[in-house]
C-alpha positions in Angstrom: 68.2 112.5 -141.2 70.3 115.4 -140.1 71.4 118.4 -142.4 74.8 118.3 -143.6 75.1 121.9 -142.5 74.3 121.4 -139.5 77.0 118.9 -139.0 79.8 120.7 -140.6 78.9 123.6 -138.3 79.0 121.0 -135.2 82.3 119.9 -136.5 83.7 123.5 -137.0 82.6 124.5 -133.4 84.1 121.4 -131.9 87.4 122.2 -133.7 87.3 125.7 -132.5 85.9 125.9 -129.3 87.3 128.9 -128.0 87.0 130.9 -130.9 83.1 129.6 -131.1 82.7 130.7 -127.4 84.3 134.2 -128.0 81.4 134.9 -131.1 78.6 133.4 -129.0 79.8 135.6 -126.1 79.9 138.8 -128.5 76.8 138.0 -130.1 75.2 138.1 -126.6 76.5 141.3 -125.5 75.7 143.0 -128.6 71.8 141.6 -128.6 71.5 142.4 -125.0 72.9 146.2 -125.6 70.8 146.6 -128.6 67.4 145.0 -127.3 67.5 145.1 -123.3 70.1 147.5 -122.0 68.5 150.0 -119.8 70.3 153.8 -119.6 72.1 152.5 -116.3 73.5 149.5 -118.1 74.7 151.6 -121.0 76.8 154.0 -118.5 78.0 150.9 -116.8 78.7 149.6 -119.8 80.2 152.6 -120.9 82.8 152.6 -117.9 83.6 148.8 -118.3 84.5 149.7 -122.0 86.4 152.3 -121.2 88.3 150.2 -118.4 89.1 147.6 -120.8 90.3 149.6 -123.4 92.7 151.2 -121.3 94.1 147.5 -120.0 94.5 146.7 -123.8 96.5 149.5 -125.0 98.5 149.3 -121.7 99.3 145.6 -122.7 99.8 146.3 -126.2 102.5 148.8 -124.9 104.4 145.7 -123.1 105.0 144.0 -126.1 107.8 144.6 -127.9 
């Protein structure tokens, strides 16, 4: 017999596929940083985050 909460979770994930994927990816990224990232990984991630932040700021300025 399946748990009703499990069924509700599956239904929500089917209805919200893109957001569920986003949440899953975010969770994996945080876990990697907290539990596995080396100093070199952190340096690379910092660079990537800075680039992404600049891109977001630039894109936000284009929307009027």
